[in-house]
gemmi code that builds the backbone of each chain (N, CA, C; Angstrom):
import gemmi

chains = {
    "A": [
        ("UNK", (13.009, 17.416, 3.361), (11.648, 17.049, 2.357), (10.863, 16.455, 2.970)),
        ("UNK", (9.614, 16.973, 3.169), (8.320, 16.578, 3.194), (7.637, 15.688, 2.015)),
        ("UNK", (6.811, 14.910, 3.531), (6.581, 12.809, 2.507), (5.521, 13.899, 1.535)),
        ("UNK", (4.489, 12.367, 1.132), (3.246, 12.760, 0.888), (1.800, 12.954, 2.187)),
        ("UNK", (1.719, 14.241, 1.943), (0.654, 14.678, 2.614), (-0.960, 13.946, 1.477)),
        ("UNK", (-2.322, 14.048, 2.957), (-2.979, 14.141, 2.506), (-3.904, 14.579, 4.087)),
        ("UNK", (-4.915, 15.606, 2.981), (-5.693, 15.469, 3.715), (-7.067, 15.230, 3.258)),
        ("UNK", (-8.404, 15.418, 4.293), (-7.993, 15.521, 6.007), (-7.378, 14.329, 6.329)),
        ("UNK", (-7.109, 14.237, 7.732), (-7.333, 13.052, 8.217), (-8.295, 12.463, 8.959)),
        ("UNK", (-8.781, 12.436, 9.079), (-10.618, 12.084, 9.684), (-11.701, 12.989, 9.045)),
        ("UNK", (-12.386, 11.957, 7.920), (-13.988, 12.556, 7.223), (-15.292, 12.036, 7.131)),
        ("UNK", (-16.147, 12.890, 8.065), (-17.019, 11.642, 8.500), (-17.977, 13.119, 7.330)),
        ("UNK", (-18.937, 11.823, 6.463), (-19.499, 12.110, 5.740), (-21.087, 11.503, 5.658)),
        ("UNK", (-22.933, 12.266, 5.736), (-23.772, 11.367, 5.990), (-23.668, 11.181, 4.750)),
        ("UNK", (-24.712, 9.713, 4.669), (-24.583, 9.597, 3.201), (-25.507, 10.063, 2.097)),
        ("UNK", (-25.401, 10.583, 0.860), (-25.524, 10.977, -0.085), (-24.582, 12.155, -0.160)),
        ("UNK", (-23.601, 12.628, 0.819), (-22.925, 13.752, 0.847), (-21.747, 13.112, -0.704)),
        ("UNK", (-21.227, 14.814, -0.454), (-19.969, 14.215, -1.031), (-18.587, 14.252, -0.616)),
        ("UNK", (-17.973, 14.080, -1.138), (-16.633, 13.387, 0.024), (-15.253, 13.830, -1.876)),
        ("UNK", (-13.870, 15.088, -0.804), (-13.247, 15.329, -1.104), (-11.932, 14.464, -0.451)),
        ("UNK", (-11.256, 14.353, -1.152), (-9.649, 14.069, -0.566), (-8.764, 14.636, -1.304)),
        ("UNK", (-7.482, 14.762, -0.673), (-6.667, 15.911, -1.219), (-4.941, 15.294, -0.576)),
        ("UNK", (-4.477, 15.218, -1.798), (-3.050, 14.522, -1.845), (-1.932, 15.401, -2.503)),
        ("UNK", (-1.096, 15.649, -1.766), (-0.196, 16.412, -2.083), (1.547, 15.294, -2.289)),
        ("UNK", (2.047, 15.146, -4.129), (3.165, 14.050, -3.835), (4.334, 14.976, -3.085)),
        ("UNK", (4.923, 13.794, -2.247), (6.531, 14.659, -2.166), (7.542, 15.630, -4.131)),
        ("UNK", (7.461, 16.300, -2.822), (8.458, 17.211, -4.241), (9.469, 16.447, -5.254)),
        ("UNK", (8.636, 16.724, -6.184), (9.134, 16.427, -7.456), (8.845, 15.010, -8.116)),
        ("UNK", (8.310, 14.686, -6.747), (7.063, 13.540, -7.572), (5.679, 13.999, -8.617)),
        ("UNK", (5.887, 12.896, -9.484), (4.355, 13.438, -10.432), (3.507, 12.740, -10.806)),
        ("UNK", (3.797, 11.569, -10.164), (3.493, 10.501, -9.834), (2.400, 9.867, -8.958)),
        ("UNK", (1.453, 10.017, -8.828), (0.243, 9.834, -7.654), (-1.024, 8.057, -8.196)),
        ("UNK", (-0.519, 7.575, -6.784), (-1.263, 6.065, -6.742), (-2.578, 6.668, -5.959)),
        ("UNK", (-3.529, 6.038, -5.904), (-4.890, 5.840, -4.894), (-5.215, 4.322, -5.036)),
        ("UNK", (-5.404, 4.481, -3.361), (-5.086, 2.828, -2.811), (-6.851, 2.956, -1.124)),
        ("UNK", (-7.408, 2.127, -1.619), (-8.614, 2.615, -0.629), (-7.775, 0.654, -0.238)),
        ("UNK", (-8.322, 1.095, 1.131), (-8.446, -0.426, 2.521), (-9.748, -0.715, 3.375)),
        ("UNK", (-10.478, -1.523, 2.734), (-11.982, -1.733, 3.969), (-10.603, -2.246, 4.827)),
        ("UNK", (-12.473, -2.349, 5.900), (-11.861, -2.546, 7.156), (-11.542, -4.233, 7.355)),
        ("UNK", (-10.448, -4.557, 7.337), (-10.148, -6.066, 7.851), (-9.067, -6.415, 6.503)),
        ("UNK", (-9.360, -5.900, 5.547), (-9.118, -6.151, 4.314), (-7.407, -5.173, 3.913)),
        ("UNK", (-6.254, -6.023, 2.481), (-5.392, -5.127, 2.457), (-5.364, -3.924, 1.141)),
        ("UNK", (-4.550, -3.300, 0.556), (-5.052, -2.421, 0.058), (-5.586, -2.252, -1.232)),
        ("UNK", (-6.431, -2.135, -1.986), (-7.062, -1.930, -3.334), (-6.240, -0.854, -3.790)),
        ("UNK", (-5.849, -1.110, -4.750), (-5.179, 0.086, -6.581), (-7.070, 0.402, -7.068)),
        ("UNK", (-6.628, 2.099, -7.259), (-8.089, 2.348, -7.605), (-7.551, 3.153, -8.952)),
        ("UNK", (-6.798, 3.795, -8.834), (-6.745, 4.659, -10.145), (-4.631, 5.606, -9.828)),
        ("UNK", (-4.045, 5.310, -11.489), (-2.410, 6.103, -11.200), (-3.245, 7.223, -12.440)),
        ("UNK", (-2.348, 8.398, -11.640), (-2.850, 9.145, -12.499), (-0.731, 10.301, -12.528)),
        ("UNK", (-0.951, 11.056, -12.962), (0.715, 11.368, -14.030), (-0.319, 13.202, -13.774)),
        ("UNK", (0.643, 14.135, -14.390), (0.342, 15.824, -14.073), (-0.874, 15.745, -15.100)),
        ("UNK", (-2.294, 15.895, -14.942), (-3.523, 16.157, -15.933), (-3.996, 15.212, -16.566)),
        ("UNK", (-3.609, 14.287, -16.326), (-3.760, 12.699, -16.705), (-3.787, 11.641, -16.188)),
        ("UNK", (-5.245, 10.694, -16.304), (-5.700, 9.371, -16.096), (-4.698, 8.392, -16.528)),
        ("UNK", (-4.024, 7.612, -15.744), (-3.243, 6.571, -16.544), (-3.598, 5.269, -17.173)),
        ("UNK", (-4.305, 4.721, -15.769), (-4.789, 3.793, -14.960), (-6.078, 3.520, -14.793)),
        ("UNK", (-7.426, 3.941, -14.806), (-8.663, 3.932, -13.705), (-8.868, 2.064, -13.798)),
        ("UNK", (-8.446, 1.804, -13.726), (-8.870, -0.018, -13.686), (-9.693, -0.200, -12.927)),
        ("UNK", (-8.835, -0.166, -11.129), (-9.717, -0.018, -9.936), (-10.424, 0.465, -9.316)),
        ("UNK", (-11.630, 2.276, -10.303), (-12.578, 3.170, -9.805), (-13.103, 2.398, -10.090)),
        ("UNK", (-14.263, 2.489, -9.217), (-15.613, 2.008, -9.158), (-16.525, 2.647, -10.008)),
        ("UNK", (-17.269, 2.132, -11.092), (-17.708, 2.666, -12.789), (-18.953, 4.024, -12.246)),
        ("UNK", (-19.207, 4.223, -10.809), (-19.705, 5.072, -10.939), (-19.791, 5.744, -9.163)),
        ("UNK", (-19.974, 7.239, -9.194), (-19.309, 7.752, -8.248), (-18.175, 8.344, -7.438)),
        ("UNK", (-17.229, 7.909, -8.743), (-15.740, 8.030, -8.342), (-15.057, 8.713, -8.802)),
        ("UNK", (-14.251, 9.866, -8.627), (-13.841, 10.505, -9.939), (-11.972, 10.908, -9.578)),
        ("UNK", (-11.121, 10.744, -9.770), (-9.776, 11.201, -9.559), (-9.174, 12.105, -10.736)),
        ("UNK", (-8.435, 13.336, -10.017), (-7.731, 13.900, -11.171), (-6.305, 14.773, -10.238)),
        ("UNK", (-5.724, 14.924, -10.951), (-4.349, 15.164, -10.770), (-4.138, 16.106, -12.040)),
        ("UNK", (-4.171, 17.653, -10.897), (-4.078, 19.218, -11.951), (-3.008, 19.486, -12.340)),
        ("UNK", (-2.535, 20.279, -13.006), (-0.653, 20.712, -13.053), (-0.507, 21.237, -11.519)),
        ("UNK", (-1.406, 22.505, -11.573), (-0.665, 22.691, -10.589), (-2.064, 22.773, -8.942)),
        ("UNK", (-1.058, 22.160, -7.761), (-2.037, 21.971, -6.880), (-1.963, 20.193, -6.933)),
        ("UNK", (-2.482, 19.682, -5.318), (-3.324, 18.834, -5.464), (-3.886, 17.207, -6.577)),
        ("UNK", (-3.739, 16.010, -6.218), (-4.258, 15.269, -5.711), (-5.833, 14.748, -5.512)),
        ("UNK", (-7.593, 14.336, -6.579), (-8.374, 15.028, -5.584), (-8.582, 13.277, -5.888)),
        ("UNK", (-9.558, 12.858, -4.510), (-10.356, 11.956, -5.151), (-11.394, 12.134, -3.927)),
        ("UNK", (-12.197, 12.379, -5.570), (-13.646, 12.567, -5.728), (-14.759, 11.671, -4.626)),
        ("UNK", (-15.639, 11.626, -4.457), (-16.951, 10.724, -4.218), (-18.040, 11.219, -4.308)),
        ("UNK", (-19.077, 11.090, -4.714), (-20.018, 11.629, -4.872), (-20.747, 10.878, -4.458)),
        ("UNK", (-22.481, 11.922, -3.210), (-23.313, 10.562, -3.406), (-22.499, 9.744, -2.119)),
        ("UNK", (-21.930, 8.972, -1.414), (-20.985, 8.186, -0.543), (-22.372, 8.015, 0.625)),
        ("UNK", (-21.817, 6.165, -0.125), (-22.454, 5.382, 0.660), (-21.918, 4.789, 2.229)),
        ("UNK", (-22.406, 4.041, 3.168), (-21.975, 2.787, 3.868), (-20.225, 1.976, 3.223)),
        ("UNK", (-20.530, 1.919, 2.551), (-19.587, 0.875, 1.617), (-18.325, 1.255, 1.245)),
        ("UNK", (-18.447, 2.826, 1.749), (-17.691, 3.723, 0.817), (-16.675, 3.870, 2.441)),
        ("UNK", (-16.556, 4.190, 3.394), (-15.756, 3.624, 4.594), (-15.249, 3.213, 4.689)),
        ("UNK", (-14.044, 3.837, 4.402), (-12.932, 2.831, 4.610), (-12.064, 4.196, 4.971)),
        ("UNK", (-9.942, 3.494, 4.512), (-9.015, 4.497, 4.788), (-8.544, 4.745, 3.601)),
        ("UNK", (-8.498, 5.717, 3.083), (-7.562, 5.981, 1.630), (-6.695, 6.277, 1.765)),
        ("UNK", (-5.415, 5.504, 0.529), (-4.138, 6.036, 1.503), (-4.197, 6.867, -0.491)),
        ("UNK", (-3.150, 7.453, -0.412), (-2.637, 8.160, -2.035), (-0.568, 7.961, -1.843)),
        ("UNK", (-0.378, 7.462, -2.956), (1.427, 7.247, -2.912), (1.791, 8.003, -4.752)),
        ("UNK", (2.731, 8.995, -4.268), (3.440, 9.283, -5.111), (4.920, 9.016, -5.222)),
        ("UNK", (5.620, 8.762, -6.638), (6.717, 7.942, -6.598), (7.588, 9.337, -8.046)),
        ("UNK", (8.716, 8.919, -8.478), (9.061, 9.897, -9.004), (8.486, 10.074, -10.229)),
        ("UNK", (8.326, 8.402, -10.887), (9.077, 7.922, -12.755), (7.525, 6.617, -12.306)),
        ("UNK", (7.864, 6.829, -13.531), (7.109, 4.895, -13.335), (7.797, 3.910, -13.982)),
        ("UNK", (7.451, 2.551, -13.004), (8.477, 1.637, -12.780), (9.515, 1.683, -12.501)),
        ("UNK", (10.214, 0.490, -13.025), (11.849, 0.254, -12.157), (12.246, 1.295, -12.220)),
        ("UNK", (13.013, 1.441, -11.510), (13.170, 1.424, -9.893), (12.819, 2.146, -9.206)),
        ("UNK", (11.643, 2.865, -9.738), (11.060, 4.236, -8.662), (9.827, 3.090, -7.670)),
        ("UNK", (9.551, 3.357, -6.130), (9.518, 2.991, -5.319), (8.083, 4.018, -4.750)),
        ("UNK", (7.405, 3.135, -4.174), (5.755, 4.522, -4.295), (5.730, 4.724, -2.271)),
        ("UNK", (6.181, 5.792, -2.399), (5.876, 6.371, -1.168), (4.236, 6.795, -0.608)),
        ("UNK", (4.217, 6.308, 0.924), (2.336, 6.429, 1.129), (2.521, 7.839, 2.123)),
        ("UNK", (0.932, 8.325, 1.876), (0.847, 9.503, 2.701), (0.387, 9.053, 3.397)),
        ("UNK", (-0.193, 9.006, 5.069), (-0.663, 8.930, 6.148), (-2.353, 8.377, 5.937)),
        ("UNK", (-2.853, 8.554, 5.163), (-3.809, 8.564, 4.987), (-5.226, 9.269, 5.143)),
        ("UNK", (-6.378, 9.075, 4.349), (-7.775, 9.916, 4.736), (-8.800, 8.341, 5.303)),
        ("UNK", (-8.828, 9.057, 6.846), (-10.137, 7.519, 7.090), (-11.687, 8.213, 7.026)),
        ("UNK", (-12.300, 7.678, 5.952), (-13.465, 8.013, 5.891), (-14.589, 7.339, 6.419)),
        ("UNK", (-15.399, 7.657, 6.738), (-16.702, 7.126, 7.668), (-18.018, 7.913, 7.374)),
        ("UNK", (-19.051, 7.098, 6.748), (-20.315, 7.355, 5.885), (-20.801, 6.858, 7.479)),
        ("UNK", (-21.987, 8.298, 7.468), (-23.132, 7.670, 8.583), (-24.373, 7.686, 7.819)),
    ],
    "B": [
        ("UNK", (-4.471, -14.391, -13.480), (-4.586, -12.802, -12.888), (-3.225, -13.446, -11.470)),
        ("UNK", (-2.898, -11.535, -11.549), (-1.916, -11.288, -10.291), (-2.898, -11.300, -9.088)),
        ("UNK", (-1.771, -11.701, -7.723), (-2.216, -12.135, -7.276), (-1.151, -12.012, -6.101)),
        ("UNK", (-1.542, -11.956, -4.446), (-0.707, -11.894, -3.659), (-1.178, -12.628, -2.621)),
        ("UNK", (-0.550, -13.805, -1.603), (-1.548, -14.595, -1.134), (-0.934, -14.094, 0.312)),
        ("UNK", (-0.864, -13.834, 1.309), (-0.113, -13.797, 3.320), (-1.133, -15.127, 3.927)),
        ("UNK", (-0.981, -15.870, 3.859), (-1.894, -17.443, 5.127), (-2.220, -17.072, 6.021)),
        ("UNK", (-1.414, -16.125, 6.549), (-1.797, -15.707, 8.345), (-2.296, -15.025, 7.981)),
        ("UNK", (-3.179, -14.413, 9.000), (-3.887, -13.033, 9.163), (-3.444, -12.252, 10.087)),
        ("UNK", (-2.827, -13.625, 11.395), (-2.717, -13.074, 12.778), (-1.281, -13.904, 13.351)),
        ("UNK", (-0.325, -13.120, 13.986), (0.149, -14.097, 14.160), (1.038, -13.992, 14.944)),
        ("UNK", (1.321, -14.043, 16.910), (2.327, -13.363, 17.900), (3.698, -14.319, 18.418)),
        ("UNK", (4.182, -13.610, 18.328), (5.448, -14.578, 19.290), (5.579, -13.290, 19.982)),
        ("UNK", (6.683, -14.803, 21.465), (7.079, -13.766, 21.967), (8.753, -12.277, 21.743)),
        ("UNK", (8.239, -11.651, 22.806), (9.714, -10.745, 22.063), (11.253, -11.234, 22.738)),
        ("UNK", (12.271, -11.199, 21.598), (14.031, -11.942, 21.414), (13.418, -13.665, 20.696)),
        ("UNK", (11.887, -13.558, 19.570), (12.047, -14.552, 19.569), (11.921, -14.179, 17.815)),
        ("UNK", (12.326, -15.425, 16.832), (12.600, -15.000, 15.984), (11.051, -15.378, 14.958)),
        ("UNK", (11.040, -14.647, 13.587), (9.358, -14.388, 12.957), (10.252, -14.443, 11.510)),
        ("UNK", (9.259, -15.540, 11.550), (8.778, -15.201, 9.922), (7.092, -15.495, 8.868)),
        ("UNK", (7.522, -14.540, 8.300), (5.906, -13.843, 8.304), (5.902, -14.043, 6.235)),
        ("UNK", (4.999, -15.560, 5.802), (4.873, -15.989, 4.577), (4.176, -14.901, 3.345)),
        ("UNK", (4.596, -15.532, 2.377), (3.742, -14.125, 1.615), (4.212, -15.192, -0.100)),
        ("UNK", (3.176, -15.382, -0.815), (2.965, -16.288, -1.489), (2.220, -15.582, -3.017)),
        ("UNK", (3.073, -15.045, -4.741), (2.483, -14.549, -5.313), (2.155, -15.216, -6.902)),
        ("UNK", (1.339, -14.557, -7.390), (1.159, -15.560, -8.473), (1.267, -14.100, -9.461)),
        ("UNK", (2.036, -14.307, -10.704), (2.889, -13.445, -11.719), (3.070, -14.131, -12.899)),
        ("UNK", (2.922, -13.341, -13.962), (3.090, -14.000, -14.619), (4.445, -13.880, -15.766)),
        ("UNK", (4.970, -13.027, -14.911), (6.387, -12.295, -15.845), (7.132, -11.915, -14.416)),
        ("UNK", (8.557, -11.210, -14.365), (9.451, -11.053, -12.976), (8.768, -10.437, -12.247)),
        ("UNK", (8.642, -11.436, -10.883), (8.366, -10.009, -10.219), (8.899, -9.069, -9.767)),
        ("UNK", (8.801, -7.959, -9.116), (8.550, -6.786, -7.881), (8.605, -6.899, -6.841)),
        ("UNK", (8.886, -7.859, -5.768), (8.166, -7.324, -4.452), (8.654, -6.424, -3.827)),
        ("UNK", (7.351, -6.573, -2.710), (7.842, -5.340, -1.392), (7.541, -5.919, -0.499)),
        ("UNK", (8.093, -6.333, 0.933), (6.852, -5.528, 1.862), (6.782, -4.248, 2.923)),
        ("UNK", (6.125, -4.682, 3.145), (5.341, -3.060, 3.977), (4.957, -3.021, 5.292)),
        ("UNK", (5.023, -2.269, 6.137), (4.870, -2.241, 7.144), (3.509, -1.048, 7.627)),
        ("UNK", (2.336, -1.092, 8.703), (2.048, -0.374, 8.870), (1.360, -0.318, 10.708)),
        ("UNK", (1.592, 0.677, 11.076), (1.415, 0.557, 12.163), (0.165, 1.322, 12.661)),
        ("UNK", (-0.488, 0.628, 13.380), (-1.805, 1.341, 13.644), (-2.122, 2.655, 13.449)),
        ("UNK", (-2.903, 3.483, 12.816), (-3.708, 4.554, 12.231), (-2.361, 5.032, 11.608)),
        ("UNK", (-1.575, 4.177, 10.817), (-0.397, 5.152, 10.026), (-0.821, 4.338, 8.721)),
        ("UNK", (0.147, 5.047, 7.648), (0.433, 4.733, 6.659), (1.415, 3.596, 6.312)),
        ("UNK", (1.704, 3.213, 4.953), (2.622, 2.935, 5.085), (3.682, 2.718, 5.228)),
        ("UNK", (4.815, 1.847, 5.224), (6.187, 2.704, 5.274), (7.215, 0.808, 4.299)),
        ("UNK", (8.110, 1.690, 3.783), (8.547, 0.058, 2.751), (9.131, -0.247, 3.643)),
        ("UNK", (9.625, -1.586, 4.293), (10.733, -2.154, 5.040), (11.924, -2.951, 4.072)),
        ("UNK", (11.422, -2.923, 2.722), (12.571, -3.771, 1.839), (11.906, -3.931, 0.254)),
        ("UNK", (12.942, -4.383, -0.507), (12.044, -4.743, -2.199), (12.834, -5.725, -3.171)),
        ("UNK", (12.192, -6.335, -3.632), (13.594, -7.438, -4.570), (13.273, -6.659, -6.006)),
        ("UNK", (13.992, -6.949, -6.613), (13.869, -5.974, -8.235), (14.376, -7.130, -9.047)),
        ("UNK", (16.063, -8.025, -8.294), (16.618, -9.358, -9.554), (17.725, -8.393, -8.619)),
        ("UNK", (18.586, -9.788, -8.903), (19.850, -10.140, -8.686), (19.866, -10.490, -7.145)),
        ("UNK", (20.776, -11.167, -6.010), (20.237, -11.580, -4.995), (19.146, -11.457, -4.450)),
        ("UNK", (18.988, -13.221, -4.435), (17.955, -13.512, -3.718), (17.426, -13.112, -2.317)),
        ("UNK", (18.706, -12.482, -1.657), (18.335, -12.534, -0.058), (18.592, -11.099, -0.269)),
        ("UNK", (17.336, -10.459, 0.591), (17.455, -8.623, 0.948), (17.083, -8.339, 1.770)),
        ("UNK", (17.902, -7.603, 2.128), (17.916, -6.531, 3.646), (17.156, -5.739, 3.405)),
        ("UNK", (16.645, -5.477, 4.772), (16.132, -4.529, 4.996), (16.071, -3.169, 6.252)),
        ("UNK", (15.060, -2.529, 6.348), (15.348, -1.469, 7.521), (14.976, -2.283, 8.702)),
        ("UNK", (15.172, -1.623, 9.835), (14.365, -2.609, 11.126), (15.173, -4.114, 11.348)),
        ("UNK", (16.208, -4.226, 10.707), (16.517, -6.021, 10.664), (16.013, -6.363, 10.489)),
        ("UNK", (15.332, -6.390, 9.182), (13.952, -6.886, 8.468), (14.494, -7.406, 6.921)),
        ("UNK", (14.918, -9.253, 7.056), (15.274, -9.210, 5.539), (13.627, -10.342, 4.496)),
        ("UNK", (14.554, -11.112, 3.428), (13.432, -11.354, 3.192), (13.909, -12.253, 1.879)),
        ("UNK", (13.923, -13.129, 1.886), (14.403, -14.794, 0.777), (13.640, -14.270, -0.681)),
        ("UNK", (13.726, -14.330, -1.720), (13.073, -14.314, -3.167), (12.986, -15.664, -3.490)),
        ("UNK", (12.267, -16.972, -4.058), (12.195, -17.798, -4.022), (11.266, -18.395, -4.686)),
        ("UNK", (11.612, -18.542, -6.271), (11.174, -18.323, -7.865), (10.465, -19.486, -7.659)),
        ("UNK", (11.314, -20.783, -7.274), (10.568, -22.619, -7.219), (9.435, -21.889, -6.615)),
        ("UNK", (9.050, -21.660, -5.355), (8.019, -21.544, -4.893), (7.142, -20.623, -5.144)),
        ("UNK", (7.057, -19.416, -5.480), (6.307, -17.835, -5.552), (6.184, -17.398, -4.451)),
        ("UNK", (7.753, -17.904, -3.538), (7.167, -16.788, -2.463), (8.534, -15.726, -1.827)),
        ("UNK", (8.252, -14.905, -1.541), (9.234, -14.063, -0.930), (8.624, -14.077, 0.811)),
        ("UNK", (9.222, -14.467, 1.806), (8.921, -13.990, 3.005), (10.045, -13.708, 3.762)),
        ("UNK", (9.051, -12.723, 4.765), (10.587, -11.972, 5.243), (10.380, -12.958, 7.278)),
        ("UNK", (11.680, -12.606, 7.113), (12.216, -12.778, 8.293), (12.758, -11.627, 9.158)),
        ("UNK", (12.769, -11.740, 10.986), (13.914, -11.295, 11.296), (14.032, -12.187, 12.487)),
        ("UNK", (15.575, -11.987, 13.058), (15.830, -13.022, 14.096), (15.458, -12.867, 15.138)),
        ("UNK", (14.921, -11.041, 16.310), (14.618, -11.372, 17.270), (13.610, -10.165, 16.820)),
        ("UNK", (12.841, -10.172, 17.767), (11.557, -9.422, 17.294), (11.728, -8.863, 18.529)),
        ("UNK", (11.647, -7.795, 18.724), (10.807, -6.778, 19.234), (9.773, -5.919, 19.648)),
        ("UNK", (9.121, -5.807, 20.972), (7.683, -5.257, 20.737), (7.550, -3.813, 19.836)),
        ("UNK", (8.286, -3.076, 19.352), (7.944, -1.905, 18.716), (7.623, -2.948, 17.169)),
        ("UNK", (8.199, -4.347, 16.789), (7.332, -4.683, 15.634), (6.253, -4.887, 15.393)),
        ("UNK", (5.541, -5.053, 16.403), (3.844, -5.474, 16.384), (3.202, -4.648, 15.483)),
        ("UNK", (2.464, -4.581, 14.787), (2.336, -4.241, 13.080), (0.813, -4.639, 12.325)),
        ("UNK", (1.127, -4.038, 11.263), (0.567, -5.254, 9.957), (0.898, -5.481, 9.015)),
        ("UNK", (1.498, -6.381, 8.595), (2.475, -6.410, 7.213), (1.627, -6.656, 6.202)),
        ("UNK", (2.582, -6.209, 4.872), (2.167, -6.260, 3.906), (2.755, -6.721, 3.006)),
        ("UNK", (2.862, -7.739, 1.982), (3.993, -8.036, 1.247), (1.907, -7.572, -0.880)),
        ("UNK", (3.460, -7.392, -1.444), (3.133, -6.463, -2.648), (3.930, -6.848, -3.396)),
        ("UNK", (3.191, -6.864, -4.534), (3.987, -7.233, -5.810), (3.342, -6.479, -6.693)),
        ("UNK", (4.518, -5.781, -7.861), (4.665, -4.372, -8.384), (4.037, -4.624, -9.982)),
        ("UNK", (2.921, -4.415, -10.680), (2.449, -4.697, -11.843), (3.065, -3.657, -13.074)),
        ("UNK", (4.133, -3.691, -13.109), (4.947, -2.549, -14.240), (4.720, -2.617, -15.401)),
        ("UNK", (3.647, -4.069, -16.069), (2.979, -3.518, -17.216), (1.704, -2.581, -17.749)),
        ("UNK", (1.461, -1.893, -15.850), (0.445, -0.910, -16.125), (0.689, -0.356, -15.489)),
        ("UNK", (1.514, 0.689, -15.586), (1.645, 1.774, -15.133), (2.521, 1.353, -13.153)),
        ("UNK", (3.262, -0.100, -13.173), (3.829, 0.217, -11.976), (2.247, 0.301, -10.173)),
        ("UNK", (1.261, -0.102, -10.304), (0.198, -0.166, -9.453), (0.960, -1.789, -8.961)),
        ("UNK", (0.036, -1.315, -7.469), (0.970, -2.261, -6.083), (0.131, -2.981, -6.021)),
        ("UNK", (-0.229, -4.658, -6.288), (-1.146, -5.840, -5.919), (-0.857, -6.054, -4.546)),
        ("UNK", (-1.003, -5.835, -3.470), (-1.524, -5.964, -1.792), (-1.937, -7.987, -1.848)),
        ("UNK", (-0.902, -8.070, -0.439), (-2.092, -9.107, 0.210), (-2.787, -9.286, 1.497)),
        ("UNK", (-3.661, -9.864, 2.350), (-4.374, -9.213, 2.913), (-3.580, -8.618, 3.843)),
        ("UNK", (-2.953, -8.608, 4.217), (-1.750, -8.539, 5.522), (-1.739, -9.428, 6.862)),
        ("UNK", (-0.119, -9.275, 7.294), (-0.163, -10.651, 8.840), (-0.280, -9.091, 9.531)),
        ("UNK", (-1.264, -9.667, 10.685), (-1.117, -8.500, 11.956), (-0.515, -9.432, 13.264)),
        ("UNK", (0.328, -7.963, 13.424), (1.316, -9.491, 14.315), (1.407, -8.842, 15.860)),
        ("UNK", (1.249, -10.040, 16.678), (2.023, -9.677, 18.515), (2.803, -9.745, 18.257)),
        ("UNK", (3.223, -9.269, 19.872), (4.409, -9.218, 20.197), (4.092, -9.529, 21.633)),
        ("UNK", (5.126, -10.474, 22.607), (4.188, -11.344, 23.599), (5.738, -10.692, 24.645)),
        ("UNK", (4.983, -9.882, 25.391), (6.304, -9.415, 26.489), (7.338, -10.837, 27.071)),
    ],
}
model = gemmi.Model(1)
for chain_id, residues in chains.items():
    chain = gemmi.Chain(chain_id)
    for i, (resn, *xyz) in enumerate(residues, 1):
        res = gemmi.Residue()
        res.name, res.seqid = resn, gemmi.SeqId(i, " ")
        for name, pos in zip(("N", "CA", "C"), xyz):
            atom = gemmi.Atom()
            atom.name, atom.element = name, gemmi.Element(name[0])
            atom.pos, atom.b_iso = gemmi.Position(*pos), 0.0
            res.add_atom(atom)
        chain.add_residue(res)
    model.add_chain(chain)
structure = gemmi.Structure()
structure.add_model(model)
structure.setup_entities()
């Protein structure tokens, strides 16, 4: 059973460009979480999605960031008009359900560098 | 507000020595607690978790952690550290009132001396 897949693993964008990060959850998982890890910091929650629904986006910046998890295909985290401060590692995690006892399985992350 | 504090940013221990990484949490309800390990350039791997029951939990790779409600702590321990344990360790609390997002501490980087 393949784990959580993220691509690309590394992404370089110039200021003002768009970044699209993809996350394919583990087989059978329909819950996806996105986290951001800034340099020298822990992971910070961004958004929680189920298929076709955003459940909790309390950690998402108000502008330029959006996320989706369509019925078919991977979850996408989209950052428009990137700025240097967006440089970070973005991790997604998936789970089979919500709440106890479902645990989250993490992907290897996408490291975004904005030049 | 919920929070997790890992007081030690960086710890160095000798190979074969014992290890304790500290974690304190602030959470209004029953905490669900986790320890993850992150090797350089990699994602996070779950070491162990506490949901309820026995306050001493065993995890993978010889790690254990003890939940102490009176101290709001969930410290990670290992009796004998191996060089391959060098990594960053994150403590987290699961906020299941809001869908199960994890709230992480800042991490403790562990270095192992030969």
